[in-house]
KEBA-770716 format. One record per residue (C-alpha): residue in three letters; z, y, x. Coordinates in pm, 1 decimal, padded with zeros to 6 digits. Example, Ala and Ser with C-alpha at 12.3 -4.5 7.8 and 13.67 -1.06 7.14 Angstrom:
2
<pafi code="ala" w="00780.0" v="-00450.0" u="01230.0"/>
<pafi code="ser" w="00714.0" v="-00106.0" u="01367.0"/>
This chain:
342
<pafi code="met" w="01992.2" v="-02129.3" u="-00091.0"/>
<pafi code="lys" w="01859.3" v="-01731.8" u="00006.3"/>
<pafi code="lys" w="01545.0" v="-01715.1" u="00028.8"/>
<pafi code="thr" w="01376.3" v="-01511.4" u="00313.7"/>
<pafi code="val" w="01131.6" v="-01299.6" u="00252.2"/>
<pafi code="leu" w="00901.7" v="-01101.8" u="00586.0"/>
<pafi code="val" w="00782.2" v="-00721.0" u="00480.2"/>
<pafi code="ser" w="00528.3" v="-00630.7" u="00706.8"/>
<pafi code="gly" w="00494.4" v="-00251.5" u="00744.7"/>
<pafi code="gly" w="00829.2" v="-00272.7" u="00621.3"/>
<pafi code="ala" w="00977.9" v="00059.0" u="00803.4"/>
<pafi code="gly" w="00721.2" v="00264.2" u="00558.1"/>
<pafi code="phe" w="00747.2" v="00449.7" u="00270.1"/>
<pafi code="ile" w="00695.9" v="00196.9" u="00044.1"/>
<pafi code="gly" w="00805.4" v="-00134.3" u="00237.5"/>
<pafi code="ser" w="01167.1" v="00060.7" u="00304.2"/>
<pafi code="his" w="01186.9" v="00095.3" u="-00069.3"/>
<pafi code="val" w="01069.9" v="-00284.4" u="-00131.0"/>
<pafi code="thr" w="01301.5" v="-00372.7" u="00094.5"/>
<pafi code="val" w="01596.1" v="-00222.2" u="-00025.8"/>
<pafi code="glu" w="01541.9" v="-00384.8" u="-00371.0"/>
<pafi code="leu" w="01467.5" v="-00712.6" u="-00235.3"/>
<pafi code="ile" w="01815.3" v="-00735.2" u="-00057.1"/>
<pafi code="glu" w="01990.0" v="-00613.9" u="-00397.7"/>
<pafi code="ala" w="01813.9" v="-00911.6" u="-00565.5"/>
<pafi code="gly" w="01946.9" v="-01186.2" u="-00311.8"/>
<pafi code="tyr" w="01667.7" v="-01211.4" u="-00080.5"/>
<pafi code="asp" w="01754.8" v="-01243.2" u="00243.6"/>
<pafi code="val" w="01472.7" v="-00974.1" u="00452.7"/>
<pafi code="ile" w="01303.2" v="-00945.9" u="00771.9"/>
<pafi code="val" w="01126.1" v="-00597.6" u="00864.2"/>
<pafi code="ala" w="00837.3" v="-00588.7" u="01098.9"/>
<pafi code="asp" w="00636.2" v="-00325.0" u="01202.7"/>
<pafi code="asn" w="00463.7" v="-00136.3" u="01474.2"/>
<pafi code="met" w="00587.8" v="00229.1" u="01430.0"/>
<pafi code="ser" w="00229.5" v="00363.5" u="01443.7"/>
<pafi code="asn" w="00303.0" v="00560.0" u="01139.1"/>
<pafi code="cys" w="00644.8" v="00582.9" u="01066.4"/>
<pafi code="asp" w="00938.1" v="00615.4" u="01283.1"/>
<pafi code="arg" w="01309.4" v="00470.0" u="01236.1"/>
<pafi code="thr" w="01407.5" v="00722.0" u="00974.5"/>
<pafi code="cys" w="01373.1" v="00513.1" u="00634.6"/>
<pafi code="phe" w="01423.7" v="00162.1" u="00819.1"/>
<pafi code="glu" w="01802.0" v="00310.8" u="00947.0"/>
<pafi code="gly" w="01881.9" v="00462.8" u="00546.2"/>
<pafi code="val" w="01768.1" v="00138.3" u="00443.3"/>
<pafi code="lys" w="02097.7" v="-00049.4" u="00618.5"/>
<pafi code="lys" w="02317.4" v="00231.3" u="00489.1"/>
<pafi code="ile" w="02180.5" v="00179.3" u="00101.1"/>
<pafi code="thr" w="02245.7" v="-00174.3" u="00132.3"/>
<pafi code="gly" w="02551.9" v="-00206.5" u="00396.5"/>
<pafi code="arg" w="02319.2" v="-00439.0" u="00594.1"/>
<pafi code="glu" w="02371.0" v="-00284.7" u="00960.3"/>
<pafi code="asp" w="02260.4" v="-00645.8" u="01083.1"/>
<pafi code="leu" w="01942.7" v="-00630.3" u="00907.7"/>
<pafi code="pro" w="01641.3" v="-00793.9" u="01122.5"/>
<pafi code="phe" w="01386.5" v="-00584.8" u="01253.3"/>
<pafi code="his" w="01077.8" v="-00699.3" u="01483.0"/>
<pafi code="leu" w="00847.6" v="-00436.3" u="01654.9"/>
<pafi code="val" w="00540.9" v="-00624.3" u="01579.2"/>
<pafi code="asp" w="00140.7" v="-00532.9" u="01531.8"/>
<pafi code="phe" w="00001.0" v="-00766.5" u="01343.0"/>
<pafi code="cys" w="-00363.4" v="-00717.0" u="01480.6"/>
<pafi code="asp" w="-00187.0" v="-00896.3" u="01770.3"/>
<pafi code="ala" w="-00255.1" v="-01300.5" u="01688.5"/>
<pafi code="ala" w="00029.9" v="-01463.1" u="01932.0"/>
<pafi code="ala" w="00259.3" v="-01170.3" u="01809.5"/>
<pafi code="ala" w="00237.1" v="-01251.8" u="01417.1"/>
<pafi code="glu" w="00258.3" v="-01662.9" u="01522.8"/>
<pafi code="lys" w="00518.6" v="-01599.0" u="01725.7"/>
<pafi code="leu" w="00776.9" v="-01430.4" u="01401.9"/>
<pafi code="phe" w="00631.1" v="-01703.6" u="01178.7"/>
<pafi code="ser" w="00756.0" v="-01949.3" u="01431.8"/>
<pafi code="glu" w="01066.2" v="-01843.4" u="01515.5"/>
<pafi code="asn" w="01181.8" v="-01769.2" u="01158.2"/>
<pafi code="lys" w="01170.0" v="-01952.2" u="00835.9"/>
<pafi code="ile" w="00960.1" v="-01772.4" u="00587.1"/>
<pafi code="asp" w="00980.5" v="-01819.3" u="00240.8"/>
<pafi code="ala" w="00719.7" v="-01517.0" u="00124.9"/>
<pafi code="val" w="00554.4" v="-01239.0" u="00303.0"/>
<pafi code="ile" w="00460.7" v="-00923.4" u="00132.2"/>
<pafi code="his" w="00196.6" v="-00729.6" u="00329.8"/>
<pafi code="phe" w="00190.1" v="-00400.4" u="00390.2"/>
<pafi code="ala" w="00108.4" v="-00337.6" u="00770.8"/>
<pafi code="ala" w="-00250.4" v="-00085.0" u="00736.9"/>
<pafi code="phe" w="-00383.0" v="00214.4" u="00811.2"/>
<pafi code="lys" w="-00370.5" v="00405.0" u="00482.9"/>
<pafi code="ala" w="-00553.5" v="00766.3" u="00519.5"/>
<pafi code="val" w="-00912.0" v="00806.1" u="00312.8"/>
<pafi code="gly" w="-01018.4" v="01083.1" u="00514.8"/>
<pafi code="glu" w="-00942.9" v="00916.6" u="00874.1"/>
<pafi code="ser" w="-01080.8" v="00638.9" u="00738.6"/>
<pafi code="val" w="-01424.6" v="00797.9" u="00668.9"/>
<pafi code="asp" w="-01412.7" v="00972.6" u="01032.6"/>
<pafi code="lys" w="-01270.4" v="00633.9" u="01201.8"/>
<pafi code="pro" w="-01433.8" v="00291.9" u="01039.2"/>
<pafi code="leu" w="-01443.3" v="00076.9" u="01312.2"/>
<pafi code="met" w="-01045.0" v="00157.4" u="01347.8"/>
<pafi code="tyr" w="-00977.5" v="00102.2" u="00992.3"/>
<pafi code="tyr" w="-01200.1" v="-00276.3" u="00962.5"/>
<pafi code="arg" w="-01002.9" v="-00384.7" u="01259.3"/>
<pafi code="asn" w="-00643.9" v="-00325.3" u="01154.3"/>
<pafi code="asn" w="-00631.5" v="-00375.5" u="00855.5"/>
<pafi code="leu" w="-00893.0" v="-00664.6" u="00802.8"/>
<pafi code="asp" w="-00737.9" v="-00835.4" u="01151.0"/>
<pafi code="ser" w="-00385.0" v="-00790.2" u="01058.8"/>
<pafi code="phe" w="-00420.5" v="-00913.7" u="00699.2"/>
<pafi code="met" w="-00605.0" v="-01216.6" u="00831.0"/>
<pafi code="asn" w="-00343.3" v="-01292.8" u="01143.8"/>
<pafi code="val" w="-00044.9" v="-01294.7" u="00873.8"/>
<pafi code="ile" w="-00228.6" v="-01553.8" u="00675.8"/>
<pafi code="glu" w="-00300.2" v="-01765.0" u="00936.7"/>
<pafi code="ala" w="00055.5" v="-01770.5" u="01075.8"/>
<pafi code="ala" w="00225.3" v="-01828.6" u="00751.0"/>
<pafi code="gln" w="00008.0" v="-02074.1" u="00696.2"/>
<pafi code="lys" w="00065.4" v="-02278.9" u="01020.6"/>
<pafi code="asn" w="00419.4" v="-02259.3" u="00962.6"/>
<pafi code="gly" w="00467.9" v="-02323.8" u="00624.5"/>
<pafi code="cys" w="00482.4" v="-01995.1" u="00470.2"/>
<pafi code="thr" w="00288.1" v="-02025.6" u="00121.9"/>
<pafi code="asn" w="00360.0" v="-01738.8" u="-00063.0"/>
<pafi code="ile" w="00172.8" v="-01407.5" u="00034.7"/>
<pafi code="leu" w="00179.9" v="-01082.6" u="-00173.7"/>
<pafi code="phe" w="-00065.4" v="-00857.5" u="-00062.2"/>
<pafi code="ser" w="-00037.2" v="-00433.2" u="-00118.0"/>
<pafi code="ser" w="-00343.8" v="-00356.8" u="-00270.6"/>
<pafi code="ser" w="-00499.8" v="-00025.6" u="-00465.8"/>
<pafi code="ala" w="-00624.7" v="00132.4" u="-00773.3"/>
<pafi code="thr" w="-00900.1" v="00252.7" u="-00526.5"/>
<pafi code="val" w="-01062.4" v="-00072.3" u="-00588.4"/>
<pafi code="tyr" w="-01222.6" v="00029.3" u="-00918.8"/>
<pafi code="gly" w="-01342.0" v="00348.1" u="-00828.6"/>
<pafi code="glu" w="-01460.4" v="00589.4" u="-01095.3"/>
<pafi code="pro" w="-01404.9" v="00373.2" u="-01374.2"/>
<pafi code="asp" w="-01626.7" v="00356.1" u="-01675.8"/>
<pafi code="val" w="-01317.5" v="00284.5" u="-01943.8"/>
<pafi code="val" w="-00937.7" v="00364.3" u="-01899.3"/>
<pafi code="pro" w="-00688.8" v="00256.5" u="-01900.4"/>
<pafi code="val" w="-00802.3" v="00009.6" u="-01687.6"/>
<pafi code="thr" w="-00690.6" v="-00376.7" u="-01707.5"/>
<pafi code="glu" w="-00721.5" v="-00637.0" u="-01425.9"/>
<pafi code="gln" w="-01053.3" v="-00752.5" u="-01587.0"/>
<pafi code="thr" w="-01185.3" v="-00352.4" u="-01514.2"/>
<pafi code="pro" w="-01497.3" v="-00455.2" u="-01268.3"/>
<pafi code="arg" w="-01389.3" v="-00321.7" u="-00918.4"/>
<pafi code="lys" w="-01658.8" v="-00084.6" u="-00833.8"/>
<pafi code="asp" w="-01844.3" v="00048.6" u="-00436.9"/>
<pafi code="ala" w="-01547.3" v="00167.1" u="-00232.4"/>
<pafi code="thr" w="-01571.0" v="00551.9" u="-00182.1"/>
<pafi code="ser" w="-01398.8" v="00486.5" u="00167.1"/>
<pafi code="pro" w="-01346.3" v="00238.0" u="00441.3"/>
<pafi code="tyr" w="-00990.0" v="00259.1" u="00374.1"/>
<pafi code="gly" w="-01078.3" v="00155.4" u="-00010.7"/>
<pafi code="asn" w="-01305.4" v="-00117.9" u="00132.7"/>
<pafi code="thr" w="-01036.6" v="-00297.3" u="00335.6"/>
<pafi code="lys" w="-00849.3" v="-00308.2" u="00023.9"/>
<pafi code="lys" w="-01129.0" v="-00503.2" u="-00146.2"/>
<pafi code="met" w="-01197.3" v="-00662.9" u="00149.7"/>
<pafi code="cys" w="-00833.9" v="-00796.8" u="00170.5"/>
<pafi code="glu" w="-00836.9" v="-00896.9" u="-00168.7"/>
<pafi code="asp" w="-01142.2" v="-01123.3" u="-00147.3"/>
<pafi code="ile" w="-00999.5" v="-01307.4" u="00171.4"/>
<pafi code="leu" w="-00683.1" v="-01415.1" u="-00014.0"/>
<pafi code="gln" w="-00835.9" v="-01555.5" u="-00272.6"/>
<pafi code="asp" w="-01099.5" v="-01702.1" u="-00047.5"/>
<pafi code="cys" w="-00810.8" v="-01853.3" u="00113.4"/>
<pafi code="val" w="-00609.8" v="-01960.9" u="-00203.3"/>
<pafi code="lys" w="-00905.3" v="-02181.6" u="-00321.1"/>
<pafi code="ala" w="-00904.3" v="-02286.8" u="-00004.4"/>
<pafi code="ser" w="-00562.8" v="-02446.9" u="00034.6"/>
<pafi code="gly" w="-00641.8" v="-02668.6" u="-00263.3"/>
<pafi code="gly" w="-00340.4" v="-02571.3" u="-00431.1"/>
<pafi code="ser" w="-00097.3" v="-02542.0" u="-00089.6"/>
<pafi code="leu" w="-00107.2" v="-02148.1" u="-00092.8"/>
<pafi code="lys" w="00002.5" v="-01890.7" u="-00361.9"/>
<pafi code="gly" w="-00143.7" v="-01536.3" u="-00350.6"/>
<pafi code="ile" w="-00071.9" v="-01268.1" u="-00546.6"/>
<pafi code="leu" w="-00254.8" v="-00907.3" u="-00545.8"/>
<pafi code="leu" w="-00089.6" v="-00595.2" u="-00682.9"/>
<pafi code="arg" w="-00280.4" v="-00300.4" u="-00754.2"/>
<pafi code="tyr" w="-00101.9" v="00033.6" u="-00723.8"/>
<pafi code="phe" w="-00144.3" v="00345.0" u="-00893.0"/>
<pafi code="asn" w="00016.4" v="00652.0" u="-00763.3"/>
<pafi code="pro" w="00360.7" v="00580.7" u="-00592.7"/>
<pafi code="ile" w="00593.3" v="00905.3" u="-00568.9"/>
<pafi code="gly" w="00973.5" v="01009.4" u="-00537.4"/>
<pafi code="ala" w="01229.6" v="00898.7" u="-00311.6"/>
<pafi code="his" w="01509.6" v="00671.3" u="-00346.3"/>
<pafi code="pro" w="01811.1" v="00835.3" u="-00577.5"/>
<pafi code="ser" w="02039.8" v="00819.5" u="-00258.4"/>
<pafi code="ala" w="01790.9" v="01037.4" u="-00072.6"/>
<pafi code="leu" w="01851.3" v="00824.1" u="00238.8"/>
<pafi code="ile" w="01486.6" v="00676.6" u="00176.0"/>
<pafi code="gly" w="01168.8" v="00829.0" u="00108.2"/>
<pafi code="glu" w="00783.6" v="00934.2" u="00184.1"/>
<pafi code="leu" w="00784.6" v="01066.2" u="00569.2"/>
<pafi code="pro" w="00410.5" v="01138.8" u="00670.4"/>
<pafi code="arg" w="00320.9" v="01254.2" u="00978.9"/>
<pafi code="gly" w="00168.5" v="01581.9" u="01000.3"/>
<pafi code="ile" w="-00056.0" v="01684.1" u="00688.8"/>
<pafi code="pro" w="00036.6" v="01493.3" u="00419.0"/>
<pafi code="asn" w="-00260.6" v="01306.0" u="00242.0"/>
<pafi code="asn" w="-00087.9" v="01253.3" u="-00085.9"/>
<pafi code="leu" w="-00010.9" v="01535.2" u="-00322.5"/>
<pafi code="val" w="00365.3" v="01520.0" u="-00372.1"/>
<pafi code="pro" w="00481.0" v="01539.3" u="-00003.6"/>
<pafi code="phe" w="00219.0" v="01847.9" u="-00041.5"/>
<pafi code="ile" w="00432.4" v="01969.1" u="-00308.6"/>
<pafi code="thr" w="00806.6" v="01947.1" u="-00157.1"/>
<pafi code="gln" w="00684.6" v="02049.9" u="00179.4"/>
<pafi code="thr" w="00498.3" v="02382.1" u="00018.5"/>
<pafi code="ala" w="00848.8" v="02440.7" u="-00197.5"/>
<pafi code="ile" w="01076.6" v="02378.0" u="00125.2"/>
<pafi code="gly" w="00841.8" v="02649.3" u="00314.9"/>
<pafi code="lys" w="00704.6" v="02372.3" u="00571.7"/>
<pafi code="arg" w="00310.8" v="02466.0" u="00416.6"/>
<pafi code="glu" w="00236.8" v="02821.2" u="00319.6"/>
<pafi code="cys" w="-00006.7" v="02679.0" u="-00000.7"/>
<pafi code="leu" w="-00024.2" v="02405.3" u="-00222.2"/>
<pafi code="ser" w="-00401.8" v="02351.9" u="-00306.5"/>
<pafi code="ile" w="-00521.2" v="02188.9" u="-00597.8"/>
<pafi code="phe" w="-00898.0" v="02080.9" u="-00541.3"/>
<pafi code="gly" w="-01053.3" v="02104.8" u="-00861.7"/>
<pafi code="asn" w="-00990.4" v="02235.4" u="-01180.4"/>
<pafi code="asp" w="-01327.4" v="02231.5" u="-01400.8"/>
<pafi code="tyr" w="-01343.3" v="01866.6" u="-01472.0"/>
<pafi code="pro" w="-01369.5" v="01745.0" u="-01782.4"/>
<pafi code="thr" w="-00973.3" v="01682.1" u="-01872.5"/>
<pafi code="glu" w="-00759.7" v="01874.0" u="-02057.6"/>
<pafi code="asp" w="-00615.1" v="02192.9" u="-01833.5"/>
<pafi code="gly" w="-00934.6" v="02105.0" u="-01594.6"/>
<pafi code="thr" w="-00755.3" v="01904.6" u="-01236.4"/>
<pafi code="cys" w="-00751.0" v="01555.5" u="-01195.9"/>
<pafi code="lys" w="-00560.6" v="01297.1" u="-01429.4"/>
<pafi code="arg" w="-00341.9" v="01025.1" u="-01261.3"/>
<pafi code="asp" w="-00038.8" v="00727.5" u="-01304.5"/>
<pafi code="tyr" w="00217.8" v="00816.5" u="-01100.5"/>
<pafi code="ile" w="00450.4" v="00557.9" u="-01069.5"/>
<pafi code="asp" w="00824.8" v="00583.9" u="-00924.0"/>
<pafi code="ile" w="00857.9" v="00417.1" u="-00593.7"/>
<pafi code="val" w="01155.3" v="00221.3" u="-00680.0"/>
<pafi code="asp" w="01008.9" v="00155.2" u="-01012.6"/>
<pafi code="leu" w="00670.9" v="00019.9" u="-00794.2"/>
<pafi code="ala" w="00970.2" v="-00169.3" u="-00557.0"/>
<pafi code="arg" w="01083.5" v="-00397.3" u="-00844.9"/>
<pafi code="ala" w="00734.3" v="-00472.5" u="-00925.4"/>
<pafi code="his" w="00749.4" v="-00651.5" u="-00594.2"/>
<pafi code="val" w="01063.9" v="-00858.9" u="-00643.5"/>
<pafi code="cys" w="00945.9" v="-00963.2" u="-00986.1"/>
<pafi code="ala" w="00597.5" v="-01052.2" u="-00808.1"/>
<pafi code="val" w="00816.4" v="-01284.3" u="-00547.0"/>
<pafi code="ala" w="01081.1" v="-01449.0" u="-00809.1"/>
<pafi code="arg" w="00742.2" v="-01513.8" u="-00959.1"/>
<pafi code="met" w="00596.0" v="-01725.6" u="-00663.2"/>
<pafi code="leu" w="00922.8" v="-01880.3" u="-00548.6"/>
<pafi code="asp" w="01036.0" v="-01995.9" u="-00890.3"/>
<pafi code="gly" w="00698.1" v="-02211.8" u="-00910.6"/>
<pafi code="lys" w="00547.4" v="-02000.6" u="-01239.6"/>
<pafi code="met" w="00265.8" v="-01886.7" u="-01135.1"/>
<pafi code="glu" w="-00006.7" v="-02019.7" u="-01394.7"/>
<pafi code="gln" w="-00296.0" v="-01944.8" u="-01147.4"/>
<pafi code="gly" w="-00365.2" v="-01992.4" u="-00762.8"/>
<pafi code="cys" w="-00380.4" v="-01646.6" u="-00702.3"/>
<pafi code="glu" w="-00280.2" v="-01391.0" u="-00927.1"/>
<pafi code="ile" w="-00393.7" v="-00958.0" u="-00991.9"/>
<pafi code="tyr" w="-00131.4" v="-00724.3" u="-01121.6"/>
<pafi code="asn" w="-00186.5" v="-00328.6" u="-01243.6"/>
<pafi code="ile" w="00167.5" v="-00203.8" u="-01130.8"/>
<pafi code="gly" w="00159.8" v="00170.4" u="-01289.5"/>
<pafi code="thr" w="00291.3" v="00341.1" u="-01593.8"/>
<pafi code="gly" w="00003.8" v="00358.6" u="-01787.6"/>
<pafi code="arg" w="00065.2" v="00730.0" u="-01858.5"/>
<pafi code="pro" w="-00201.4" v="00982.9" u="-01760.8"/>
<pafi code="val" w="-00029.1" v="01302.1" u="-01583.5"/>
<pafi code="ser" w="-00282.1" v="01569.8" u="-01443.9"/>
<pafi code="val" w="-00219.9" v="01718.6" u="-01100.7"/>
<pafi code="leu" w="-00144.3" v="02040.1" u="-01277.0"/>
<pafi code="glu" w="00051.0" v="01899.4" u="-01542.2"/>
<pafi code="leu" w="00277.1" v="01720.6" u="-01168.2"/>
<pafi code="val" w="00298.9" v="02078.4" u="-01013.4"/>
<pafi code="asn" w="00462.0" v="02209.3" u="-01329.9"/>
<pafi code="ala" w="00682.6" v="01952.6" u="-01395.1"/>
<pafi code="phe" w="00795.9" v="02001.5" u="-01037.1"/>
<pafi code="glu" w="00890.1" v="02350.3" u="-01069.8"/>
<pafi code="lys" w="01061.5" v="02337.1" u="-01453.7"/>
<pafi code="val" w="01265.1" v="02025.2" u="-01334.9"/>
<pafi code="asn" w="01355.1" v="02208.9" u="-00978.2"/>
<pafi code="gly" w="01396.7" v="02569.3" u="-01119.9"/>
<pafi code="leu" w="01115.2" v="02621.5" u="-00832.1"/>
<pafi code="lys" w="00842.2" v="02839.9" u="-00804.6"/>
<pafi code="leu" w="00539.5" v="02685.7" u="-00603.5"/>
<pafi code="asn" w="00303.9" v="02879.4" u="-00427.8"/>
<pafi code="tyr" w="-00047.6" v="02730.2" u="-00523.3"/>
<pafi code="arg" w="-00404.3" v="02801.9" u="-00552.5"/>
<pafi code="phe" w="-00758.8" v="02581.3" u="-00667.8"/>
<pafi code="ala" w="-01011.9" v="02488.2" u="-00413.6"/>
<pafi code="pro" w="-01308.3" v="02325.5" u="-00478.9"/>
<pafi code="arg" w="-01330.3" v="01991.2" u="-00549.9"/>
<pafi code="arg" w="-01258.3" v="01663.0" u="-00319.4"/>
<pafi code="pro" w="-01579.3" v="01413.3" u="-00231.2"/>
<pafi code="gly" w="-01455.6" v="01100.1" u="-00352.3"/>
<pafi code="asp" w="-01190.6" v="01239.9" u="-00614.0"/>
<pafi code="val" w="-01219.9" v="01040.3" u="-00945.7"/>
<pafi code="val" w="-01181.2" v="01250.8" u="-01261.4"/>
<pafi code="ala" w="-00929.2" v="01002.7" u="-01434.2"/>
<pafi code="ile" w="-00760.5" v="00660.9" u="-01386.5"/>
<pafi code="trp" w="-00432.1" v="00507.4" u="-01479.0"/>
<pafi code="ala" w="-00324.6" v="00152.4" u="-01613.2"/>
<pafi code="asp" w="-00268.3" v="-00060.5" u="-01857.4"/>
<pafi code="pro" w="00034.0" v="-00245.7" u="-01705.6"/>
<pafi code="ser" w="00070.2" v="-00460.1" u="-02019.9"/>
<pafi code="leu" w="-00014.0" v="-00787.1" u="-01798.2"/>
<pafi code="ala" w="00289.2" v="-00744.5" u="-01573.4"/>
<pafi code="asn" w="00501.5" v="-00613.6" u="-01845.9"/>
<pafi code="glu" w="00429.0" v="-00995.7" u="-01956.6"/>
<pafi code="lys" w="00396.5" v="-01206.1" u="-01731.7"/>
<pafi code="leu" w="00626.3" v="-01056.8" u="-01444.4"/>
<pafi code="gly" w="00883.7" v="-00957.4" u="-01712.3"/>
<pafi code="trp" w="00891.2" v="-00585.5" u="-01489.4"/>
<pafi code="lys" w="00784.4" v="-00254.7" u="-01673.8"/>
<pafi code="ala" w="00837.6" v="00143.3" u="-01524.9"/>
<pafi code="thr" w="01161.3" v="00301.3" u="-01656.9"/>
<pafi code="arg" w="01180.8" v="00608.9" u="-01429.2"/>
<pafi code="ser" w="01083.3" v="00944.5" u="-01573.4"/>
<pafi code="val" w="00837.7" v="01217.4" u="-01411.4"/>
<pafi code="glu" w="01119.3" v="01414.9" u="-01413.5"/>
<pafi code="asp" w="01364.2" v="01221.5" u="-01224.9"/>
<pafi code="thr" w="01103.8" v="01088.5" u="-00993.3"/>
<pafi code="leu" w="01028.3" v="01511.8" u="-00926.8"/>
<pafi code="lys" w="01368.6" v="01536.2" u="-00897.3"/>
<pafi code="ser" w="01434.2" v="01255.3" u="-00643.3"/>
<pafi code="ala" w="01106.2" v="01332.4" u="-00414.7"/>
<pafi code="trp" w="01303.4" v="01739.4" u="-00406.5"/>
<pafi code="glu" w="01600.4" v="01588.6" u="-00268.0"/>
<pafi code="trp" w="01447.0" v="01350.0" u="-00028.2"/>
<pafi code="glu" w="01220.3" v="01664.3" u="00140.7"/>
<pafi code="lys" w="01608.2" v="01851.7" u="00152.6"/>
<pafi code="his" w="01791.5" v="01572.6" u="00341.1"/>
<pafi code="ile" w="01493.2" v="01500.5" u="00628.0"/>
<pafi code="ala" w="01486.3" v="01913.5" u="00648.8"/>
<pafi code="gly" w="01858.3" v="01877.9" u="00705.2"/>
<pafi code="arg" w="01974.2" v="02122.5" u="00427.9"/>
């Protein structure tokens, strides 16, 4: 019998790619989103990729406890993957209460509604931001979490703690997995879904592609005086499809009863650090383009270098990142051209 997975925030960048991979792995999927940070572009793209014109969609704000309860009570849900959250670091600094209310309330409502209605498997979308500026790289799951540099980052830490406490309190009935993402980039190879930021992008690759297509005049690289080989920050950039596949592996681990602990934590990255300048140069080379970019002062809160040791996910989830940075940057450019109608 097919298992059903609820994807909260499933119309967004990561949620849409995860939905595709879940469907292709044989799961029934329910997508729920309040559409506060996206439109129907990616959801419609998911339907085209999968051929699932009947894909269930629910317009739900998970900060509304009654709405969350209604969704779980009216559907037999075996597992939930929770993405629904605000995620702009700068905005969280300016509007901390909005972030705490939205990100914490929505997740607590999901956990409560899930438990009440017999859904005992919860996967939380976390972030490498919980590691802060690590003392040693690459980071493992045992690397100490640092004080968050933004309210957004703090909500990730707090949600991790909330799920772990709920799992402990459940007496073994509730299972949880925390996936700590590094830097998701790229788009689906079909160019039908990808990252679609509203307004000025907060992430590097959409700013690169928007500059390349002429939507932005110039790309700013923040800081070229870091203690790295080329002076720019180093990150672990992971292809969005590789990231999405990790969720399928994690859900299967939960639903197949293979978990060894009540709540498990996995770093989802490539283990290969790439500098900002290297990424820009690779984009130019693989797509045959020349970007207009300049170096700007450092941004507050940017860590010098962080990348994953993904060996635990490789071993326990049977997952490994496989797509090259070059293929990922090609897909990002194809997606940008697609949404521009070119």
